[in-house]
C-alpha positions as YAML, in Angstrom:
chain: A
units: angstrom
residues:
- id: 1
  name: UNK
  ca: [104.57, 83.04, 130.17]
- id: 2
  name: UNK
  ca: [101.39, 83.93, 128.19]
- id: 3
  name: UNK
  ca: [100.66, 87.35, 130.03]
- id: 4
  name: UNK
  ca: [104.12, 88.27, 129.73]
- id: 5
  name: UNK
  ca: [104.49, 87.89, 126.13]
- id: 6
  name: UNK
  ca: [100.80, 89.82, 125.73]
- id: 7
  name: UNK
  ca: [102.42, 92.30, 127.89]
- id: 8
  name: UNK
  ca: [105.43, 92.61, 125.68]
- id: 9
  name: UNK
  ca: [103.52, 92.89, 122.80]
- id: 10
  name: UNK
  ca: [101.46, 95.68, 124.25]
- id: 11
  name: UNK
  ca: [105.21, 97.58, 124.61]
- id: 12
  name: UNK
  ca: [105.92, 96.88, 121.22]
- id: 13
  name: UNK
  ca: [102.86, 98.10, 119.73]
- id: 14
  name: UNK
  ca: [102.73, 101.13, 121.87]
- id: 15
  name: UNK
  ca: [106.56, 101.90, 120.79]
- id: 16
  name: UNK
  ca: [105.21, 101.18, 117.22]
- id: 17
  name: UNK
  ca: [102.19, 103.28, 116.99]
- id: 18
  name: UNK
  ca: [104.17, 106.33, 118.35]
- id: 19
  name: UNK
  ca: [106.67, 106.15, 115.83]
- id: 20
  name: UNK
  ca: [104.34, 105.51, 112.99]
- id: 21
  name: UNK
  ca: [102.25, 108.32, 114.27]
- id: 22
  name: UNK
  ca: [105.01, 110.88, 114.68]
- id: 23
  name: UNK
  ca: [106.25, 109.85, 111.03]
- id: 24
  name: UNK
  ca: [102.68, 110.61, 109.66]
- id: 25
  name: UNK
  ca: [103.05, 113.94, 110.70]
- id: 26
  name: UNK
  ca: [105.93, 114.19, 108.20]
- id: 27
  name: UNK
  ca: [104.76, 112.00, 105.35]
- id: 28
  name: UNK
  ca: [101.74, 110.94, 103.84]
- id: 29
  name: UNK
  ca: [99.88, 108.09, 106.20]
- id: 30
  name: UNK
  ca: [99.64, 105.65, 103.36]
- id: 31
  name: UNK
  ca: [103.18, 106.04, 102.52]
- id: 32
  name: UNK
  ca: [103.94, 105.33, 106.19]
- id: 33
  name: UNK
  ca: [101.87, 102.22, 105.86]
- id: 34
  name: UNK
  ca: [103.46, 100.54, 102.62]
- id: 35
  name: UNK
  ca: [106.85, 101.43, 103.56]
- id: 36
  name: UNK
  ca: [106.97, 100.20, 106.99]
- id: 37
  name: UNK
  ca: [105.22, 97.15, 106.03]
- id: 38
  name: UNK
  ca: [107.10, 96.49, 102.98]
- id: 39
  name: UNK
  ca: [110.60, 96.76, 104.86]
- id: 40
  name: UNK
  ca: [108.97, 94.37, 107.35]
- id: 41
  name: UNK
  ca: [107.89, 91.96, 104.86]
- id: 42
  name: UNK
  ca: [111.33, 91.86, 103.24]
- id: 43
  name: UNK
  ca: [113.05, 91.31, 106.44]
- id: 44
  name: UNK
  ca: [110.75, 88.32, 107.14]
- id: 45
  name: UNK
  ca: [111.30, 86.86, 103.56]
- id: 46
  name: UNK
  ca: [114.67, 86.67, 104.39]
- id: 47
  name: UNK
  ca: [114.33, 85.20, 107.76]
- id: 48
  name: UNK
  ca: [111.85, 82.52, 106.68]
- id: 49
  name: UNK
  ca: [114.20, 81.51, 103.63]
- id: 50
  name: UNK
  ca: [117.01, 81.46, 106.10]
- id: 51
  name: UNK
  ca: [115.25, 78.89, 108.07]
- id: 52
  name: UNK
  ca: [113.37, 76.73, 105.71]
- id: 53
  name: UNK
  ca: [109.92, 77.83, 106.86]
- id: 54
  name: UNK
  ca: [108.34, 77.83, 103.64]
- id: 55
  name: UNK
  ca: [107.82, 74.27, 104.20]
- id: 56
  name: UNK
  ca: [105.26, 75.27, 106.89]
- id: 57
  name: UNK
  ca: [102.82, 75.97, 104.35]
- id: 58
  name: UNK
  ca: [99.15, 74.93, 105.16]
- id: 59
  name: UNK
  ca: [95.51, 76.03, 105.07]
- id: 60
  name: UNK
  ca: [95.66, 78.02, 108.07]
- id: 61
  name: UNK
  ca: [97.41, 80.76, 106.05]
- id: 62
  name: UNK
  ca: [94.41, 81.91, 104.71]
- id: 63
  name: UNK
  ca: [93.72, 83.34, 107.86]
- id: 64
  name: UNK
  ca: [97.21, 85.21, 107.73]
- id: 65
  name: UNK
  ca: [95.83, 86.38, 104.23]
- id: 66
  name: UNK
  ca: [92.83, 87.65, 105.34]
- id: 67
  name: UNK
  ca: [94.51, 89.67, 108.47]
- id: 68
  name: UNK
  ca: [97.03, 91.00, 105.73]
- id: 69
  name: UNK
  ca: [94.10, 92.24, 103.74]
- id: 70
  name: UNK
  ca: [92.67, 94.09, 106.66]
- id: 71
  name: UNK
  ca: [95.73, 95.36, 108.28]
- id: 72
  name: UNK
  ca: [96.70, 98.18, 105.72]
- id: 73
  name: UNK
  ca: [93.32, 99.43, 106.03]
- id: 74
  name: UNK
  ca: [93.11, 99.54, 109.72]
- id: 75
  name: UNK
  ca: [96.94, 101.02, 109.79]
- id: 76
  name: UNK
  ca: [96.15, 103.82, 107.29]
- id: 77
  name: UNK
  ca: [92.98, 104.83, 109.31]
- id: 78
  name: UNK
  ca: [94.80, 104.93, 112.44]
- id: 79
  name: UNK
  ca: [97.78, 106.81, 111.58]
- id: 80
  name: UNK
  ca: [95.73, 109.26, 110.07]
- id: 81
  name: UNK
  ca: [93.62, 109.85, 113.44]
- id: 82
  name: UNK
  ca: [96.96, 109.71, 115.07]
- id: 83
  name: UNK
  ca: [98.34, 112.41, 112.89]
- id: 84
  name: UNK
  ca: [95.12, 114.64, 113.11]
- id: 85
  name: UNK
  ca: [94.48, 114.08, 116.69]
- id: 86
  name: UNK
  ca: [95.67, 113.61, 120.05]
- id: 87
  name: UNK
  ca: [98.00, 110.70, 120.53]
- id: 88
  name: UNK
  ca: [97.30, 110.42, 123.93]
- id: 89
  name: UNK
  ca: [93.70, 110.37, 123.37]
- id: 90
  name: UNK
  ca: [93.23, 108.21, 119.90]
- id: 91
  name: UNK
  ca: [95.23, 105.50, 120.95]
- id: 92
  name: UNK
  ca: [93.37, 104.35, 124.10]
- id: 93
  name: UNK
  ca: [90.09, 104.94, 121.92]
- id: 94
  name: UNK
  ca: [91.64, 102.44, 119.66]
- id: 95
  name: UNK
  ca: [91.03, 99.63, 122.19]
- id: 96
  name: UNK
  ca: [87.71, 98.85, 121.75]
- id: 97
  name: UNK
  ca: [88.66, 96.78, 119.19]
- id: 98
  name: UNK
  ca: [89.52, 94.04, 121.94]
- id: 99
  name: UNK
  ca: [85.90, 93.16, 122.02]
- id: 100
  name: UNK
  ca: [86.38, 91.43, 118.72]
- id: 101
  name: UNK
  ca: [89.11, 88.86, 120.19]
- id: 102
  name: UNK
  ca: [87.22, 88.61, 123.53]
- id: 103
  name: UNK
  ca: [84.00, 87.70, 121.66]
- id: 104
  name: UNK
  ca: [85.77, 85.07, 119.36]
- id: 105
  name: UNK
  ca: [86.98, 83.46, 122.40]
- id: 106
  name: UNK
  ca: [83.76, 83.24, 124.39]
- id: 107
  name: UNK
  ca: [82.13, 82.22, 121.10]
- id: 108
  name: UNK
  ca: [84.43, 79.38, 121.17]
- id: 109
  name: UNK
  ca: [83.55, 78.46, 124.37]
- id: 110
  name: UNK
  ca: [86.24, 79.95, 126.48]
- id: 111
  name: UNK
  ca: [85.18, 81.08, 129.87]
- id: 112
  name: UNK
  ca: [87.49, 83.26, 131.92]
- id: 113
  name: UNK
  ca: [87.51, 82.77, 135.76]
- id: 114
  name: UNK
  ca: [85.99, 85.36, 138.26]
- id: 115
  name: UNK
  ca: [89.32, 86.96, 139.01]
- id: 116
  name: UNK
  ca: [90.17, 87.28, 135.52]
- id: 117
  name: UNK
  ca: [86.75, 88.58, 134.89]
- id: 118
  name: UNK
  ca: [87.22, 91.32, 137.00]
- id: 119
  name: UNK
  ca: [90.80, 92.03, 135.67]
- id: 120
  name: UNK
  ca: [89.41, 92.26, 132.23]
- id: 121
  name: UNK
  ca: [86.83, 94.76, 133.15]
- id: 122
  name: UNK
  ca: [89.22, 96.96, 135.19]
- id: 123
  name: UNK
  ca: [91.78, 96.84, 132.46]
- id: 124
  name: UNK
  ca: [89.18, 98.06, 129.80]
- id: 125
  name: UNK
  ca: [87.47, 100.72, 132.18]
- id: 126
  name: UNK
  ca: [91.13, 101.84, 132.65]
- id: 127
  name: UNK
  ca: [91.90, 102.04, 129.18]
- id: 128
  name: UNK
  ca: [88.50, 103.67, 127.99]
- id: 129
  name: UNK
  ca: [89.20, 106.17, 130.88]
- id: 130
  name: UNK
  ca: [92.87, 106.72, 129.55]
- id: 131
  name: UNK
  ca: [91.19, 108.50, 126.54]
- id: 132
  name: UNK
  ca: [89.61, 110.95, 129.07]
- id: 133
  name: UNK
  ca: [86.08, 112.88, 128.69]
- id: 134
  name: UNK
  ca: [87.60, 115.92, 126.37]
- id: 135
  name: UNK
  ca: [86.32, 118.68, 128.55]
- id: 136
  name: UNK
  ca: [89.32, 121.11, 129.08]
- id: 137
  name: UNK
  ca: [91.58, 118.63, 127.47]
- id: 138
  name: UNK
  ca: [92.51, 118.18, 123.58]
- id: 139
  name: UNK
  ca: [89.34, 118.15, 121.22]
- id: 140
  name: UNK
  ca: [88.85, 115.09, 119.14]
- id: 141
  name: UNK
  ca: [86.68, 115.74, 116.17]
- id: 142
  name: UNK
  ca: [84.12, 113.48, 114.19]
- id: 143
  name: UNK
  ca: [86.60, 112.75, 111.58]
- id: 144
  name: UNK
  ca: [89.19, 111.52, 114.15]
- id: 145
  name: UNK
  ca: [86.43, 109.52, 116.22]
- id: 146
  name: UNK
  ca: [85.14, 107.79, 112.77]
- id: 147
  name: UNK
  ca: [88.97, 106.92, 111.70]
- id: 148
  name: UNK
  ca: [89.82, 105.80, 115.21]
- id: 149
  name: UNK
  ca: [86.96, 103.58, 115.75]
- id: 150
  name: UNK
  ca: [86.95, 101.84, 112.26]
- id: 151
  name: UNK
  ca: [90.63, 101.24, 112.89]
- id: 152
  name: UNK
  ca: [89.87, 99.80, 116.13]
- id: 153
  name: UNK
  ca: [87.50, 96.87, 114.89]
- id: 154
  name: UNK
  ca: [89.74, 96.19, 112.18]
- id: 155
  name: UNK
  ca: [92.50, 95.66, 114.63]
- id: 156
  name: UNK
  ca: [90.64, 93.39, 116.40]
- id: 157
  name: UNK
  ca: [89.74, 91.40, 113.33]
- id: 158
  name: UNK
  ca: [93.24, 91.09, 112.87]
- id: 159
  name: UNK
  ca: [94.05, 89.89, 116.16]
- id: 160
  name: UNK
  ca: [91.49, 87.13, 115.89]
- id: 161
  name: UNK
  ca: [92.67, 86.08, 112.52]
- id: 162
  name: UNK
  ca: [96.36, 85.82, 113.47]
- id: 163
  name: UNK
  ca: [95.56, 83.79, 116.50]
- id: 164
  name: UNK
  ca: [93.91, 81.29, 114.30]
- id: 165
  name: UNK
  ca: [96.54, 81.70, 111.29]
- id: 166
  name: UNK
  ca: [99.26, 80.42, 113.81]
- id: 167
  name: UNK
  ca: [97.17, 77.67, 115.23]
- id: 168
  name: UNK
  ca: [98.93, 75.17, 113.25]
- id: 169
  name: UNK
  ca: [102.39, 76.36, 113.70]
- id: 170
  name: UNK
  ca: [105.00, 78.15, 111.49]
- id: 171
  name: UNK
  ca: [104.74, 81.21, 113.27]
- id: 172
  name: UNK
  ca: [107.31, 82.87, 111.40]
- id: 173
  name: UNK
  ca: [105.80, 82.06, 108.03]
- id: 174
  name: UNK
  ca: [102.27, 82.91, 109.42]
- id: 175
  name: UNK
  ca: [103.89, 86.53, 109.97]
- id: 176
  name: UNK
  ca: [105.70, 86.84, 106.75]
- id: 177
  name: UNK
  ca: [102.54, 86.04, 104.57]
- id: 178
  name: UNK
  ca: [100.57, 88.60, 106.56]
- id: 179
  name: UNK
  ca: [103.10, 91.36, 105.97]
- id: 180
  name: UNK
  ca: [103.69, 90.63, 102.30]
- id: 181
  name: UNK
  ca: [99.72, 90.60, 101.70]
- id: 182
  name: UNK
  ca: [99.95, 94.06, 103.94]
- id: 183
  name: UNK
  ca: [102.45, 95.12, 101.48]
- id: 184
  name: UNK
  ca: [100.75, 94.11, 98.38]
- id: 185
  name: UNK
  ca: [97.40, 95.48, 99.29]
- id: 186
  name: UNK
  ca: [99.27, 98.85, 100.41]
- id: 187
  name: UNK
  ca: [101.16, 99.17, 97.10]
- id: 188
  name: UNK
  ca: [97.83, 98.67, 95.37]
- id: 189
  name: UNK
  ca: [96.37, 101.67, 97.81]
- id: 190
  name: UNK
  ca: [99.42, 103.73, 97.18]
- id: 191
  name: UNK
  ca: [98.78, 103.28, 93.16]
- id: 192
  name: UNK
  ca: [95.49, 104.24, 93.06]
- id: 193
  name: UNK
  ca: [95.79, 106.97, 95.48]
- id: 194
  name: UNK
  ca: [98.85, 108.26, 93.21]
- id: 195
  name: UNK
  ca: [96.43, 108.13, 90.20]
- id: 196
  name: UNK
  ca: [94.13, 110.68, 91.97]
- id: 197
  name: UNK
  ca: [96.79, 112.97, 93.47]
- id: 198
  name: UNK
  ca: [100.62, 112.60, 93.56]
- id: 199
  name: UNK
  ca: [101.88, 111.76, 96.98]
- id: 200
  name: UNK
  ca: [104.76, 113.58, 98.37]
- id: 201
  name: UNK
  ca: [107.37, 111.09, 99.98]
- id: 202
  name: UNK
  ca: [109.98, 113.48, 99.85]
- id: 203
  name: UNK
  ca: [112.39, 112.54, 102.70]
- id: 204
  name: UNK
  ca: [111.23, 109.05, 102.98]
- id: 205
  name: UNK
  ca: [114.64, 107.86, 102.44]
- id: 206
  name: UNK
  ca: [116.13, 109.34, 105.52]
- id: 207
  name: UNK
  ca: [112.72, 108.09, 107.65]
- id: 208
  name: UNK
  ca: [113.50, 104.52, 106.07]
- id: 209
  name: UNK
  ca: [115.62, 103.35, 109.29]
- id: 210
  name: UNK
  ca: [112.89, 104.57, 111.51]
- id: 211
  name: UNK
  ca: [109.94, 103.09, 109.17]
- id: 212
  name: UNK
  ca: [111.68, 99.78, 109.31]
- id: 213
  name: UNK
  ca: [111.73, 99.83, 113.25]
- id: 214
  name: UNK
  ca: [108.20, 100.31, 113.23]
- id: 215
  name: UNK
  ca: [107.27, 97.94, 110.82]
- id: 216
  name: UNK
  ca: [109.67, 95.20, 112.69]
- id: 217
  name: UNK
  ca: [108.22, 96.23, 116.23]
- id: 218
  name: UNK
  ca: [104.66, 95.70, 114.87]
- id: 219
  name: UNK
  ca: [105.60, 92.38, 113.62]
- id: 220
  name: UNK
  ca: [107.26, 91.36, 116.81]
- id: 221
  name: UNK
  ca: [104.25, 91.90, 118.67]
- id: 222
  name: UNK
  ca: [102.04, 90.23, 116.45]
- id: 223
  name: UNK
  ca: [104.25, 87.18, 117.06]
- id: 224
  name: UNK
  ca: [104.21, 87.53, 120.77]
- id: 225
  name: UNK
  ca: [100.56, 87.84, 120.72]
- id: 226
  name: UNK
  ca: [99.64, 84.81, 118.76]
- id: 227
  name: UNK
  ca: [102.21, 82.88, 120.97]
- id: 228
  name: UNK
  ca: [100.42, 83.97, 123.96]
- id: 229
  name: UNK
  ca: [96.84, 83.17, 122.54]
- id: 230
  name: UNK
  ca: [97.93, 79.78, 122.42]
- id: 231
  name: UNK
  ca: [99.87, 79.56, 125.88]
- id: 232
  name: UNK
  ca: [96.75, 80.79, 127.85]
- id: 233
  name: UNK
  ca: [93.35, 82.43, 127.58]
- id: 234
  name: UNK
  ca: [92.35, 84.38, 124.10]
- id: 235
  name: UNK
  ca: [90.33, 87.01, 126.13]
- id: 236
  name: UNK
  ca: [93.24, 87.62, 128.69]
- id: 237
  name: UNK
  ca: [95.83, 87.76, 126.18]
- id: 238
  name: UNK
  ca: [93.71, 89.95, 124.02]
- id: 239
  name: UNK
  ca: [93.31, 92.36, 127.21]
- id: 240
  name: UNK
  ca: [96.90, 92.43, 128.11]
- id: 241
  name: UNK
  ca: [98.31, 93.25, 124.58]
- id: 242
  name: UNK
  ca: [95.45, 95.94, 124.15]
- id: 243
  name: UNK
  ca: [97.44, 98.16, 127.17]
- id: 244
  name: UNK
  ca: [99.65, 99.43, 124.28]
- id: 245
  name: UNK
  ca: [97.60, 102.95, 124.44]
- id: 246
  name: UNK
  ca: [98.99, 103.66, 127.65]
- id: 247
  name: UNK
  ca: [102.46, 103.44, 126.35]
- id: 248
  name: UNK
  ca: [101.63, 105.50, 123.33]
- id: 249
  name: UNK
  ca: [100.16, 108.20, 125.64]
- id: 250
  name: UNK
  ca: [103.34, 108.01, 128.02]
- id: 251
  name: UNK
  ca: [105.53, 108.59, 124.94]
- id: 252
  name: UNK
  ca: [103.44, 111.25, 123.65]
- id: 253
  name: UNK
  ca: [103.35, 112.95, 127.06]
- id: 254
  name: UNK
  ca: [107.22, 112.63, 127.57]
- id: 255
  name: UNK
  ca: [108.48, 113.22, 123.98]
- id: 256
  name: UNK
  ca: [105.80, 115.92, 122.52]
- id: 257
  name: UNK
  ca: [104.83, 117.13, 125.81]
- id: 258
  name: UNK
  ca: [100.94, 116.45, 125.17]
- id: 259
  name: UNK
  ca: [99.03, 117.31, 128.21]
- id: 260
  name: UNK
  ca: [97.19, 114.42, 130.22]
- id: 261
  name: UNK
  ca: [94.03, 115.20, 132.28]
- id: 262
  name: UNK
  ca: [93.83, 113.91, 135.54]
- id: 263
  name: UNK
  ca: [91.27, 111.23, 134.63]
- id: 264
  name: UNK
  ca: [93.50, 109.94, 131.71]
- id: 265
  name: UNK
  ca: [96.24, 109.52, 134.61]
- id: 266
  name: UNK
  ca: [93.68, 107.68, 136.73]
- id: 267
  name: UNK
  ca: [92.65, 105.48, 133.57]
- id: 268
  name: UNK
  ca: [96.21, 104.62, 133.16]
- id: 269
  name: UNK
  ca: [96.64, 103.22, 136.92]
- id: 270
  name: UNK
  ca: [93.41, 101.36, 136.44]
- id: 271
  name: UNK
  ca: [94.58, 99.85, 133.32]
- id: 272
  name: UNK
  ca: [97.65, 98.51, 135.27]
- id: 273
  name: UNK
  ca: [95.62, 97.61, 138.43]
- id: 274
  name: UNK
  ca: [93.74, 95.33, 135.93]
- id: 275
  name: UNK
  ca: [96.69, 94.11, 134.53]
- id: 276
  name: UNK
  ca: [97.87, 92.83, 138.01]
- id: 277
  name: UNK
  ca: [94.63, 91.16, 138.95]
- id: 278
  name: UNK
  ca: [94.79, 89.27, 135.55]
- id: 279
  name: UNK
  ca: [98.20, 87.98, 136.23]
- id: 280
  name: UNK
  ca: [97.22, 87.07, 139.87]
- id: 281
  name: UNK
  ca: [94.46, 85.09, 138.29]
...
């Protein structure tokens, strides 16, 4: 069950990343982050109120607050990178952030078995190759690389934090607090940016359904990942959930006609092979 939930999380994150990156080509990245996260927070607040989830509040929610502070910064950097560079390359490079939750799991005493260790190595190698050496392929500039790696390690920190935040139960409340914090931090960033230069959000209303879908998909993926970490190995769940770049790359290939190099296709195959090894282990 843990592996299935982690894989579903990777699928939803891949779809959300593709949608967020595509919308960022029409709207400012900060506007996309704020609107998508605010819409998701509103949906979650209604759900928590309807289920009486506010009664589950506890000290562990501070981890959710911390994740909520880091999340908008990570999303902003990532969406800008997706808008400036090729999605099929940027998204795989962002998975180096999986080293953060894996490191936390090892620090806390988690020791994957030999088969799982092999699966982790194969999957990480596959996702890295899915980024592809860029000879003859789409170029990745220094700015895109810095944005991508900054987002990667911030995403890794968020993964580690939400795993701890959900340890005491109240998953729906944890997700709500995280998104409410996302929205509050994002609005602050938006206000600061507007003082420097007005943001052009014309057309945002037409994109609101898509923005809401991106935010809700991201929330659902967070919830599935958090549950997966409590049902099985954190390291394994983190690696399986990190396969989302393969989804984003395939969507970019199919819908945007982005060209994938042969090494990127091999990388995607290795990522799937690593997933099968992990499932078998």
